[in-house]
C-alpha positions as CSV (number, residue, x, y, z in Angstrom):
1,X,9.7,-11.3,71.1
2,X,6.4,-13.2,69.8
3,X,3.0,-10.5,68.9
4,X,1.6,-14.9,69.3
5,X,0.5,-14.1,72.4
6,X,-3.3,-15.7,73.6
7,X,-5.9,-13.0,73.2
8,X,-8.8,-14.3,76.2
9,X,-11.9,-15.2,76.6
10,X,-12.2,-16.2,72.7
11,X,-8.6,-17.6,73.4
12,X,-7.2,-16.5,69.7
13,X,-3.9,-15.8,68.4
14,X,-2.8,-12.1,68.7
15,X,-0.8,-12.4,65.8
16,X,-3.2,-13.8,63.4
17,X,-6.1,-14.2,64.7
18,X,-6.1,-18.3,64.2
19,X,-7.0,-20.7,67.6
20,X,-4.2,-20.5,70.5
21,X,-1.4,-21.7,69.7
22,X,-1.7,-21.0,66.4
23,X,0.7,-22.9,64.0
24,X,3.4,-20.4,64.2
25,X,3.0,-20.1,67.9
26,X,3.5,-23.5,68.4
27,X,6.9,-24.0,66.1
28,X,8.3,-20.8,68.6
29,X,7.2,-22.8,71.1
30,X,8.6,-26.2,69.9
31,X,12.0,-24.2,69.8
32,X,11.3,-22.5,73.1
33,X,11.2,-26.1,74.8
34,X,13.1,-28.1,72.5
35,X,15.5,-29.9,75.6
36,X,12.0,-29.5,78.2
37,X,9.4,-30.9,77.0
38,X,7.7,-31.9,80.1
39,X,7.9,-29.0,80.9
40,X,6.5,-27.2,77.2
41,X,3.7,-30.3,78.6
42,X,3.2,-28.4,82.1
43,X,3.2,-25.0,80.2
44,X,0.5,-26.0,78.2
45,X,-2.3,-27.5,80.4
46,X,-1.6,-24.1,82.2
47,X,-3.8,-22.9,80.3
48,X,-5.4,-25.5,78.9
49,X,-7.0,-25.8,82.2
50,X,-7.6,-21.9,81.8
51,X,-9.3,-22.1,78.8
52,X,-12.2,-24.6,79.9
53,X,-13.5,-22.1,81.3
54,X,-13.6,-19.5,78.7
55,X,-14.8,-21.9,76.2
56,X,-17.0,-24.6,77.8
57,X,-18.9,-24.9,74.9
58,X,-15.5,-26.4,73.2
59,X,-16.0,-30.5,74.0
60,X,-13.0,-31.2,76.2
61,X,-10.8,-33.8,73.8
62,X,-10.9,-30.6,71.1
63,X,-9.3,-28.4,73.7
64,X,-7.4,-31.5,74.8
65,X,-5.9,-32.4,70.9
66,X,-5.2,-28.2,70.4
67,X,-3.2,-27.5,73.5
68,X,-1.7,-31.0,74.0
69,X,-2.1,-33.0,71.3
70,X,0.2,-31.6,68.9
71,X,3.5,-31.9,71.2
72,X,4.0,-35.6,70.7
């Protein structure tokens, strides 16, 4: 079980204190959703919607890249 869950409202990682999803959590998510890339995108998109409310001061393009851009 991972400790790399988001800590809200700052959206930092509970395991390493970096921006969530951190490098470790990205690796875990890739493995977990190996054969389900659309499901991974939907999971992360839901988190992106939540994060935009908490991180209203962060540019939307940056948040999109942070949450979804790495999945390609």
